[in-house]
C-alpha positions as a printed Julia matrix, in Angstrom:
661×3 Matrix{Float64}:
  82.28   98.29  135.22
  81.94   94.24  134.07
  84.88   92.2   134.78
  84.79   88.69  134.05
  86.96   85.5   134.4
  85.59   82.95  132.06
  86.04   79.06  131.76
  86.26   77.85  128.0
  86.25   74.42  127.21
  86.33   72.71  123.5
  86.24   69.34  121.97
  84.4    67.7   119.48
  82.81   64.43  121.15
  82.32   66.49  124.85
  80.41   69.72  124.96
  82.84   72.24  126.65
  81.97   75.49  128.77
  82.99   78.88  128.67
  82.95   80.37  132.2
  82.54   83.94  133.01
  84.22   85.63  135.86
  84.55   88.77  137.7
  82.1    91.15  135.83
  82.89   94.9   137.25
  79.65   96.98  136.73
  79.46  100.67  137.68
  75.59  102.35  137.91
  76.38  104.35  135.13
  78.58  102.02  132.26
  82.13  102.91  131.23
  83.8   100.89  128.6
  87.69   99.95  128.05
  88.99   97.39  125.67
  91.47   94.92  125.78
  92.25   93.87  122.28
  95.18   93.53  119.5
  95.4    96.85  118.54
  96.13   97.54  114.89
  99.76   98.19  114.21
 100.92   98.38  117.37
 104.94   98.26  118.74
 107.27  100.27  120.84
 109.56  101.88  118.95
 109.65  104.29  115.42
 111.47  106.28  113.05
 109.65  108.98  111.04
 111.02  111.9   108.81
 109.11  115.36  107.41
 109.94  115.05  104.19
 109.95  118.76  102.32
 106.75  120.17  101.89
 106.61  122.77   99.05
 105.35  125.6   101.43
 107.86  126.12  103.13
 107.19  128.68  105.82
 106.55  129.3   109.74
 103.31  127.75  109.6
 104.19  124.34  108.22
 104.3   122.03  110.97
 104.68  118.02  111.53
 102.01  116.35  113.86
 102.59  113.23  115.48
  99.57  111.52  117.07
 100.38  108.56  119.74
  98.15  106.52  120.71
  97.73  103.88  123.45
  95.46  101.0   124.28
  95.12   99.02  127.11
  98.03  100.38  128.71
  99.24  103.98  129.81
 102.42  104.72  128.08
 105.2   106.74  128.89
 106.64  107.73  125.1
 109.41  110.07  124.54
 110.29  111.56  120.92
 113.47  112.53  119.96
 115.55  114.61  116.96
 119.24  114.53  116.97
 119.25  118.26  115.44
 117.9   120.76  115.78
 117.9   118.99  119.49
 114.45  117.82  120.09
 113.27  115.74  123.25
 109.96  115.69  124.54
 108.83  113.04  126.97
 104.69  112.52  127.59
 102.72  110.38  129.53
  99.48  109.07  127.86
  96.46  107.27  129.92
  95.22  104.07  128.56
  92.95  103.73  125.33
  93.99  107.95  124.91
  96.61  109.97  122.47
  98.76  112.62  122.89
  99.95  115.27  120.13
 103.91  116.03  119.59
 104.05  119.1   117.24
 107.31  120.31  115.14
 108.01  123.15  113.24
 108.98  123.96  109.98
 112.77  123.54  111.37
 112.96  119.72  111.5
 111.43  119.59  107.57
 114.22  118.29  105.51
 115.29  120.79  103.06
 119.08  119.56  102.29
 120.03  117.15   99.58
 122.89  115.49  101.96
 122.53  113.62  104.86
 120.94  115.25  107.89
 120.35  114.34  111.83
 116.06  115.21  111.78
 115.53  111.56  111.41
 112.39  111.73  114.2
 112.72  108.92  116.9
 109.48  108.14  118.85
 110.07  105.21  121.91
 107.19  103.95  124.12
 107.46  101.45  127.08
 104.71   99.85  126.13
 102.9    98.99  122.54
 101.35  102.67  120.89
 100.53  103.16  117.09
 102.42  106.25  115.39
 100.51  108.9   112.78
 101.96  111.89  110.7
 100.52  114.61  109.71
 102.17  117.09  107.62
 100.0   120.45  107.9
  99.61  123.9   106.3
  96.68  125.85  105.33
  97.51  124.93  101.61
  99.5   121.38  101.87
  98.6   118.54  103.63
  99.21  114.54  103.93
  99.06  111.88  106.2
 100.66  108.33  106.87
 100.48  105.71  109.3
 103.96  105.17  110.85
 105.56  101.82  110.7
 107.56  100.21  114.09
 110.56   99.12  113.61
 109.86   95.53  113.56
 107.64   96.2   110.34
 111.17   97.54  109.04
 113.44   95.67  106.07
 116.37   95.83  104.2
 114.88   95.9   100.49
 112.3    98.3    98.93
 111.15   99.76   95.87
 110.18  103.26   95.15
 106.78  104.59   93.72
 106.41  108.02   92.67
 103.59  109.77   90.3
 105.37  109.91   87.42
 107.31  112.3    85.12
 106.63  115.84   87.05
 109.21  118.13   88.96
 110.09  117.23   92.38
 109.03  113.33   92.92
 110.96  112.39   96.19
 112.09  109.9    98.82
 114.09  109.52  101.65
 115.73  107.11  103.61
 116.36  107.22  107.87
 118.36  104.89  110.01
 116.49  104.48  113.75
 117.81  100.92  114.67
 121.7   100.66  113.91
 124.98  103.11  115.02
 125.88  102.77  111.06
 123.83  101.24  108.09
 124.81  101.35  104.23
 122.32  101.7   102.01
 122.67  101.13   98.17
 120.14  102.92   95.68
 119.83  101.52   91.91
 118.35  104.03   90.03
 115.25  104.33   87.99
 115.15  107.7    86.15
 118.05  110.47   87.46
 119.37  111.88   90.66
 122.22  114.25   91.77
 124.03  113.16   95.1
 127.21  114.88   96.35
 127.38  116.67   93.37
 127.62  113.45   91.01
 124.63  112.74   88.37
 122.91  109.21   88.43
 120.89  107.69   85.72
 118.61  104.57   85.23
 120.58  101.22   86.08
 123.87  103.44   88.07
 123.71  102.9    91.6
 125.8   103.94   94.8
 126.17  103.47   97.94
 126.46  105.48  101.19
 126.21  105.15  105.03
 123.76  106.41  107.42
 124.55  107.03  111.22
 121.94  106.42  114.06
 119.16  108.64  113.79
 120.1   109.74  110.02
 118.35  110.64  107.12
 118.47  111.66  103.61
 116.51  112.98  100.67
 116.52  112.38   97.62
 114.78  114.78   94.27
 114.2   114.49   90.94
 112.09  115.75   88.22
 112.25  112.28   86.88
 109.89  109.38   87.59
 111.85  107.59   90.2
 109.22  104.81   90.61
 111.32  101.21   90.76
 114.09  102.75   92.38
 115.61  100.27   94.61
 116.83  100.66   98.31
 118.53   97.9   100.12
 120.58   98.03  103.28
 122.81   95.98  105.28
 120.2    96.42  108.24
 116.31   97.74  108.44
 115.74  101.14  107.5
 112.4   103.09  106.96
 112.28  104.36  103.72
 109.42  107.16  102.69
 108.06  108.5    99.21
 106.26  111.42   97.86
 106.14  114.85   96.12
 107.0   118.32   97.17
 103.81  119.56   94.95
 101.94  117.22   92.69
  98.92  118.6    90.29
  96.0   115.88   89.61
  93.5   116.42   87.67
  91.56  119.47   87.48
  92.69  120.3    91.09
  95.73  122.05   92.75
  99.0   120.66   94.12
  99.86  119.44   97.23
 102.7   117.8    99.22
 102.51  113.98   99.12
 104.08  111.74  101.62
 103.55  107.68  102.26
 105.7   105.56  104.38
 106.36  102.64  101.98
 106.27   98.79  103.07
 109.37   96.72  102.19
 109.4    93.87   99.84
 109.02   91.27  102.56
 105.89   92.57  103.78
 104.3    92.65  100.03
 101.5    90.44   98.78
 100.17   88.34   95.97
  96.55   89.31   96.43
  94.52   92.51   96.64
  91.0    94.29   95.59
  90.89   97.93   94.94
  88.06  100.08   95.1
  88.32  103.79   94.17
  87.42  106.62   96.55
  85.06  109.1    96.72
  83.69  107.74   93.54
  86.78  108.74   91.46
  87.2   107.19   87.84
  90.19  108.76   87.13
  93.09  107.39   89.81
  95.69  105.03   89.08
  97.33  102.7    90.83
 100.82  101.49   90.19
 101.81   97.68   90.11
 105.52   97.18   91.21
 107.41   93.58   90.89
 110.74   92.57   92.72
 111.3    89.38   91.57
 111.63   87.95   87.6
 108.71   86.29   85.65
 105.98   87.91   87.88
 102.41   87.3    86.52
 100.06   89.71   87.27
  96.42   89.09   86.5
  94.02   92.0    87.06
  90.1    91.28   87.19
  87.37   94.52   86.72
  84.38   94.98   85.37
  85.51   95.28   81.94
  87.35   92.6    81.55
  90.38   90.96   82.5
  94.38   91.61   81.88
  97.22   89.81   82.3
 100.74   91.35   82.39
 104.53   89.4    82.76
 106.36   91.91   85.2
 110.35   91.69   85.87
 112.02   92.7    88.75
 111.97   96.18   89.05
 109.23   96.83   86.63
 105.88   98.21   87.17
 102.63   98.8    85.0
  99.82  101.37   85.83
  95.91  101.44   85.81
  93.11  103.15   85.9
  90.91  102.84   88.87
  86.92  102.99   87.96
  85.84  100.26   89.1
  85.81   98.13   91.89
  89.04   95.36   90.69
  91.27   92.09   91.86
  94.58   91.87   91.43
  96.43   88.69   91.86
 100.09   87.79   91.05
 102.39   84.54   90.94
 104.97   86.27   93.44
 104.87   89.39   95.74
 104.05   92.75   94.55
 103.37   96.24   95.93
 100.6    98.3    94.85
  99.9   102.23   95.33
  96.86  104.63   95.03
  97.12  107.89   93.75
  94.47  110.04   94.24
  94.31  112.57   91.72
  90.65  112.76   90.39
  88.43  115.66   91.53
  84.53  115.7    91.89
  82.99  119.01   92.36
  80.99  118.65   95.86
  81.13  119.64   99.09
  84.3   121.84   99.04
  85.28  124.14   95.8
  88.81  122.02   94.96
  90.6   119.31   96.89
  93.93  117.97   96.57
  95.78  114.63   95.57
  97.42  112.23   97.81
  99.09  108.8    97.85
  98.85  105.81   99.72
  99.79  102.13   99.72
  96.65   99.6    98.98
  96.7    97.02  101.86
  97.06   93.17  100.68
  93.37   91.4   100.87
  95.16   88.4   102.82
  94.59   90.12  106.33
  93.42   88.13  109.7
  93.37   91.95  111.72
  89.68   92.93  112.77
  90.07   95.78  115.43
  92.04   99.32  113.59
  92.73  102.8   115.8
  92.99  105.76  113.6
  93.27  109.38  113.62
  91.35  112.31  111.59
  91.47  116.0   111.99
  88.73  118.49  112.08
  89.73  120.58  109.95
  88.66  118.45  106.86
  85.85  116.31  105.29
  86.9   112.8   106.86
  85.74  109.36  105.44
  86.61  106.09  106.31
  86.92  103.24  103.43
  86.42   99.53  104.66
  87.18   96.95  102.93
  86.25   92.97  103.51
  84.57   90.21  102.74
  82.01   89.95  105.23
  78.87   89.85  103.52
  77.02   92.73  106.01
  77.74   95.88  107.83
  76.56   94.37  111.12
  78.96   92.99  112.5
  81.09   96.71  112.4
  81.06   98.76  115.7
  83.0   102.39  114.76
  83.17  104.41  117.9
  80.9   101.72  119.85
  78.32  102.63  117.38
  76.55   99.95  114.84
  78.36  101.1   111.29
  74.51  101.37  110.06
  74.11  104.6   112.24
  76.72  106.41  110.18
  76.16  108.1   106.56
  77.52  104.8   104.09
  77.63  103.85  100.67
  78.29   99.69   99.62
  80.23   99.04   96.84
  80.67   95.6    95.79
  82.87   93.77   93.42
  84.29   89.68   93.68
  83.07   88.53   97.07
  84.06   91.72   98.38
  82.63   94.88   99.92
  83.7    98.42  100.52
  81.67  100.76  102.84
  82.43  104.54  102.45
  81.76  106.09  105.87
  81.26  109.8   106.01
  83.09  110.89  109.31
  82.66  114.67  109.17
  84.82  117.0   110.32
  85.62  115.3   113.3
  88.81  115.01  115.61
  90.83  113.0   117.73
  91.18  109.07  117.64
  88.44  106.53  116.6
  88.51  102.96  116.57
  86.99  100.61  114.35
  86.23   96.5   114.78
  84.07   93.69  113.38
  83.04   90.62  115.42
  84.69   87.9   113.52
  85.88   89.13  109.83
  88.91   90.76  109.16
  89.39   93.68  107.33
  91.65   96.92  106.07
  90.7   100.6   105.88
  91.69  103.6   104.05
  91.17  106.61  106.04
  90.94  110.46  104.13
  89.72  113.56  104.51
  89.23  116.64  101.87
  88.72  120.4   102.12
  89.68  123.5   100.25
  93.05  122.87   98.35
  94.28  120.35  100.97
  93.63  116.35  101.56
  95.41  113.69  103.22
  95.29  109.75  102.82
  96.41  106.74  104.8
  95.58  103.14  104.92
  96.08  100.19  107.8
  96.09   96.64  107.14
  99.45   95.8   105.58
 101.27   95.81  108.77
 102.83   92.47  110.16
 100.63   90.61  112.52
 102.08   88.87  115.36
 100.92   85.55  116.39
  99.08   85.13  119.66
  98.38   88.77  120.46
  97.27   88.12  123.89
  98.71   88.1   127.31
  98.91   84.02  127.11
 100.44   82.65  123.52
  98.85   80.03  121.71
 100.07   76.7   122.58
 101.85   74.35  119.82
 103.7    71.09  120.15
 106.72   70.76  118.62
 106.53   73.31  115.73
 108.99   72.3   113.1
 111.77   74.24  112.9
 111.98   75.18  109.06
 108.46   77.81  109.96
 106.18   78.58  112.35
 102.29   77.99  113.46
 100.27   80.02  115.11
  97.36   78.83  116.84
  94.55   81.33  116.33
  90.66   81.46  117.38
  88.89   80.11  114.22
  91.81   78.15  112.62
  95.94   77.98  112.78
  98.52   79.31  110.34
 101.76   78.35  109.22
 104.42   80.35  107.82
 106.71   78.39  105.8
 109.98   80.35  104.3
 109.08   80.79  100.39
 113.08   79.37  100.26
 112.29   76.36  101.48
 109.23   75.59   98.69
 111.81   76.66   95.91
 114.55   74.39   97.3
 112.04   71.54   96.47
 111.42   73.07   93.21
 107.74   73.75   93.95
 105.49   76.23   93.91
 103.19   77.8    95.97
 100.3    76.65   94.27
 101.54   73.32   95.05
 101.58   73.69   98.89
  98.3    72.28  100.16
  96.48   70.61  103.09
  94.86   67.26  103.53
  91.82   69.17  101.39
  93.85   69.88   98.12
  91.71   72.41   97.11
  92.71   74.66  100.01
  96.54   75.95   99.1
  98.8    78.07  100.23
  99.29   81.67   99.61
 102.4    83.95   98.99
 102.64   86.55  101.67
 106.13   88.21  101.11
 108.86   86.07  101.31
 106.95   83.63  103.34
 104.35   81.04  102.23
 101.04   81.61  104.38
  99.1    78.15  104.37
  95.78   78.98  106.34
  93.86   76.01  108.34
  90.6    76.16  109.24
  89.71   73.98  111.9
  86.37   73.28  110.38
  87.14   72.34  107.2
  90.52   71.8   104.69
  90.63   68.14  105.88
  91.1    69.02  109.69
  90.45   66.6   112.37
  90.04   66.65  116.09
  92.61   63.8   118.1
  92.49   62.94  121.88
  95.36   61.84  123.19
  96.28   61.33  126.85
  93.67   63.34  127.98
  94.16   66.31  125.69
  92.67   67.33  122.76
  94.06   68.52  119.48
  93.24   69.71  116.15
  95.25   68.24  113.26
  96.04   68.71  109.39
  99.09   67.88  107.12
 100.78   70.4   105.0
 101.85   68.67  101.82
 104.02   70.11   98.79
 103.02   67.94   96.1
 105.09   67.8    92.98
 102.07   68.36   90.11
  99.81   65.76   88.36
 101.18   63.35   90.88
 101.1    62.09   94.15
 104.57   62.56   95.16
 105.14   65.24   98.33
 108.34   66.8    98.52
 107.1    68.52  101.55
 105.16   67.06  104.63
 104.53   68.9   107.47
 102.36   67.4   110.39
 100.42   70.15  112.37
  98.31   70.22  115.29
  97.02   73.01  117.52
  96.3    71.85  121.57
  92.77   72.59  122.71
  92.1    72.89  126.19
  88.88   70.91  127.3
  88.36   73.17  130.65
  89.99   76.37  130.42
  89.21   79.26  132.5
  90.14   82.32  131.28
  89.94   86.0   133.07
  88.32   89.18  131.63
  87.91   92.65  132.43
  85.25   94.64  130.71
  84.23   98.2   130.39
  80.77   97.93  128.99
  80.37  100.37  125.51
  78.38   99.49  122.84
  80.16   95.93  122.43
  83.69   95.13  123.62
  85.6    92.08  122.63
  88.63   90.33  124.15
  90.91   87.69  122.48
  92.22   84.95  124.55
  94.08   81.71  123.6
  91.53   80.49  121.12
  88.48   82.4   121.75
  86.57   85.64  120.81
  84.53   86.67  124.36
  82.18   89.44  123.97
  79.67   91.1   125.93
  76.98   93.41  124.95
  74.01   95.27  127.01
  70.47   95.37  125.94
  67.62   97.76  126.91
  64.85   94.78  126.87
  64.2    91.42  128.0
  64.19   90.16  124.4
  67.52   91.31  123.46
  66.52   93.33  120.46
  67.26   96.33  121.5
  71.09   96.87  121.86
  72.26   99.49  123.8
  74.29  102.18  122.25
  75.04  105.63  123.58
  77.32  105.69  126.87
  77.07  106.01  129.75
  74.17  104.24  130.2
  71.62  105.28  132.89
  69.48  102.9   134.19
  66.47  103.59  137.15
  67.18  101.92  140.68
  64.28   99.41  139.7
  65.07   98.96  136.19
  67.18   96.0   134.48
  70.44   95.75  133.23
  70.18   92.83  130.12
  73.68   91.43  129.36
  75.01   89.11  126.82
  77.93   87.17  126.99
  79.43   85.32  123.86
  82.06   83.41  122.73
  82.97   82.64  119.15
  85.93   80.6   117.83
  86.3    78.18  115.08
  85.93   74.75  117.18
  82.53   72.96  117.92
  81.03   71.68  120.96
  81.35   75.19  122.56
  79.55   76.19  125.54
  80.1    79.68  127.87
  79.01   80.03  131.7
  79.35   82.48  133.77
  81.2    80.99  137.24
  82.09   83.77  138.88
  80.9    87.64  138.16
  80.97   90.92  140.36
  80.14   94.6   139.64
  82.53   97.76  140.67
  82.5   100.89  140.56
  85.78  100.91  138.23
  88.72   98.71  137.28
  91.06  100.05  140.11
  88.71   99.12  142.64
  88.71   95.74  144.18
  87.45   95.89  147.62
  83.94   97.86  146.91
  82.44   94.98  144.99
  79.43   93.21  144.89
  78.83   89.58  143.64
  76.34   88.64  141.06
  77.36   84.93  140.1
  79.5    82.85  142.39
  80.41   79.53  141.69
  78.25   79.1   138.52
  74.95   80.08  140.78
  73.25   83.23  141.5
  74.41   85.98  144.56
  71.71   88.27  144.13
  68.21   87.73  144.3
  67.05   89.98  141.1
  69.25   88.18  138.73
  67.39   86.64  136.17
  68.77   83.66  133.32
  67.27   83.99  129.91
  67.65   80.55  128.16
  68.89   80.35  124.54
  69.45   77.13  122.31
  72.73   78.75  121.12
  75.14   77.45  123.72
  77.6    80.27  122.83
  75.73   82.93  124.35
  74.84   83.17  128.01
  72.06   85.91  128.79
  71.03   87.55  132.37
  69.23   90.61  133.84
  69.58   92.21  136.89
  68.39   95.39  138.95
């Protein structure tokens, strides 16, 4: 296994150096990955909403996925009592099953909320499973929950439903403002009515109605989890199916979206929901542009027949109803509902789950110009059956995964993206999306350095640039709009993300400059809030990110098709090739090499900084990550320690290549 300890130097006037260290290397190469992991946190609250197939063979399945650490995970329900602790190896998964008695069939508060607690970061996926009724969702951690939600259901048909669960506080007060009609505790409520109740810790309540409950508002005194769905929704020319999706709070909504139809459908629909007054929504599609004005608690419904972009002046939520049917590999499949993630994302790595009973698909949405940089389950995306759609600078790769089971991972070398995971089979289907989860700054062992960030906002220094999160309230107080916030280059403007104004600050453009001061190097820029058509700045925030001019970083690599480690301001990757020209990438592991054969190794550093060079300073081989005694030095202090080691000069100083017996 390859283990490495690099040194990275940056700066504009003097070339920096990234030194590779301690590279562990077994004869037959294994691979592990240390990387920011999709949506990962330690505590989740979820629920088993009602499925029309209430029978002994209806189950609720939780998939628990680990990343680079072994996890101890406890799953509990208060009543009926359930408690199970599982120990999961790193980069592995465990399955926890619930029978139908944990389904919420009551119309009053129950203690059936499912609490998942881990000692390290994990991801959780929930599957509703029955022979003729199914769905799935990517669960949100407690850090992603909020205190304000709007419900999205399929329309005025029987058995629309939503649920609210408390997994954070001893008692939380919840207020529901109705759109449609609901009966609760024997009282009937109609559109515009409000009622309140309290949920104790690990309690959940479910509401059902024959009316469309879309834009029903849920507010609470502490963060809660909210779920929406349908007990038996029939789409177009298909059978009915139970629908379930966990909703995102208003704080995590967005203002820019791109939507592509799934499975070449032409009759699926999206719902666009507003939480704020005077929200302008512009929809651009191949059939032209449409403009809409929404008030708080209003929505529009749009048919998705081709790619489209959606932009709004204030935060909105978009949900996708998969309801069309095109005959193909199955006789008839069922509908599902899922969130549409905003297109403004920074995530480049996900892990997800599929089940072998379905024909599974993955849709990747990105502004990446080609599929070359994507790796799915350690194989280049081009090695799969892929169809491509494009619209307005975005690409959507729909990948046929077949009847695969268990965990998967996908990442891109440098471009962010969102994903949809879905599957179909006769009379069942499921679907969920990923990418809207909150993004946490500095996803590494060592937080990126910042200097005296303004108390009003948060500065995050990343590998290709920086991000500044400015509360929307400060922009409003200055009597400005989000479009009035910009960098030194006035064309580089802010975007709205939830209740935060997000300013993305590239290191290589938008007026960013390099400043050397007291032996330190900084990237600097300034955020301005400018009164339109004037030079008057009501907001002025200098930002700077310190760059170490001589930085030593340590890495562990399990070689697979490619391995990427994010640290400090840099992404460092490892690839193995079968030839000395470095054109034939190793794509299958374990990879065996003859005793007189060669390993061809490439390291690469990726950063928005200029003048970066990578150099292997210390590199050694070991049978495993855990074996620190049986090591063999390949490089020490930048010099070869093995007579068979041969370097391969390259013009790109961000690459280093060598071969060894």
